[in-house]
SEVO-941103 format. One record per residue (C-alpha): x, y, z; residue in three letters. Coordinates in steps of 0.2 Angstrom, whole numbers, plus 5000, padded with zeros to 4 digits. Layout:
BEGIN
+------+------+------+-----+
!    x !    y !    z !  aa !
+------+------+------+-----+
!    X !    Y !    Z ! ALA !
...
+------+------+------+-----+
//
This chain:
BEGIN
+------+------+------+-----+
!    x !    y !    z !  aa !
+------+------+------+-----+
! 4972 ! 5008 ! 4975 ! MET !
! 4966 ! 4993 ! 4963 ! ALA !
! 4983 ! 4984 ! 4965 ! GLY !
! 4982 ! 4987 ! 4985 ! LEU !
! 4964 ! 4979 ! 4983 ! ALA !
! 4968 ! 4965 ! 4974 ! ALA !
! 4982 ! 4960 ! 4988 ! ARG !
! 4968 ! 4961 ! 4999 ! GLY !
! 4974 ! 4980 ! 5008 ! ILE !
! 4961 ! 4994 ! 5007 ! GLN !
! 4965 ! 5012 ! 5003 ! SER !
! 4958 ! 5027 ! 4997 ! GLY !
! 4959 ! 5044 ! 4993 ! PRO !
! 4972 ! 5054 ! 5005 ! ALA !
! 4960 ! 5074 ! 5004 ! THR !
! 4951 ! 5079 ! 4991 ! PHE !
! 4951 ! 5097 ! 4982 ! ALA !
! 4937 ! 5105 ! 4989 ! VAL !
! 4935 ! 5117 ! 4976 ! HIS !
! 4930 ! 5103 ! 4965 ! ARG !
! 4916 ! 5097 ! 4979 ! GLU !
! 4898 ! 5096 ! 4973 ! ARG !
! 4891 ! 5111 ! 4985 ! PRO !
! 4909 ! 5121 ! 4982 ! TYR !
! 4912 ! 5116 ! 4960 ! ALA !
! 4900 ! 5132 ! 4955 ! GLY !
! 4907 ! 5144 ! 4969 ! GLN !
! 4922 ! 5148 ! 4955 ! ARG !
! 4920 ! 5164 ! 4962 ! ALA !
! 4929 ! 5162 ! 4978 ! ALA !
! 4944 ! 5155 ! 4973 ! VAL !
! 4956 ! 5166 ! 4965 ! ARG !
! 4965 ! 5157 ! 4951 ! GLY !
! 4971 ! 5138 ! 4947 ! PRO !
! 4972 ! 5130 ! 4963 ! LEU !
! 4987 ! 5114 ! 4954 ! PRO !
! 4992 ! 5109 ! 4972 ! VAL !
! 4977 ! 5106 ! 4981 ! ALA !
! 4973 ! 5096 ! 4962 ! ASP !
! 4987 ! 5086 ! 4962 ! ARG !
! 4985 ! 5081 ! 4978 ! LEU !
! 4969 ! 5075 ! 4977 ! ALA !
! 4975 ! 5066 ! 4960 ! GLU !
! 4988 ! 5058 ! 4971 ! GLN !
! 4986 ! 5057 ! 4987 ! ALA !
! 4984 ! 5041 ! 4994 ! LEU !
! 4975 ! 5035 ! 5011 ! ALA !
! 4984 ! 5019 ! 5021 ! LEU !
! 4980 ! 5008 ! 5030 ! PRO !
! 4979 ! 5014 ! 5049 ! LEU !
! 4973 ! 5011 ! 5064 ! HIS !
! 4977 ! 5005 ! 5081 ! HIS !
! 4974 ! 4988 ! 5078 ! ARG !
! 4989 ! 4987 ! 5065 ! LEU !
! 5004 ! 4974 ! 5069 ! SER !
! 5021 ! 4977 ! 5063 ! HIS !
! 5017 ! 4963 ! 5049 ! ASP !
! 5002 ! 4970 ! 5044 ! ASP !
! 5012 ! 4986 ! 5038 ! VAL !
! 5027 ! 4975 ! 5033 ! ASP !
! 5012 ! 4967 ! 5021 ! ARG !
! 5008 ! 4986 ! 5015 ! VAL !
! 5025 ! 4992 ! 5012 ! CYS !
! 5029 ! 4976 ! 5000 ! ASP !
! 5013 ! 4977 ! 4992 ! ALA !
! 5017 ! 4997 ! 4988 ! LEU !
! 5037 ! 4994 ! 4983 ! LEU !
! 5031 ! 4979 ! 4972 ! ALA !
! 5017 ! 4989 ! 4964 ! LEU !
! 5027 ! 5003 ! 4962 ! LEU !
! 5045 ! 4994 ! 4956 ! GLY !
+------+------+------+-----+
//
């Protein structure tokens, strides 16, 4: 997210592990066992720009930035 922000591209977490969120964190009795998939997704999923005014050039810019950061 920092790399995208440095390129002027907003991003954020794509999802949250609800069992970690404040209202539910103390209610482990409702959760049976570990939730590794939810934990992994909360740590790795990335929300990219998505709105009705996003142009093809914007999409290309986001993709180019991701490729540069991951490459």
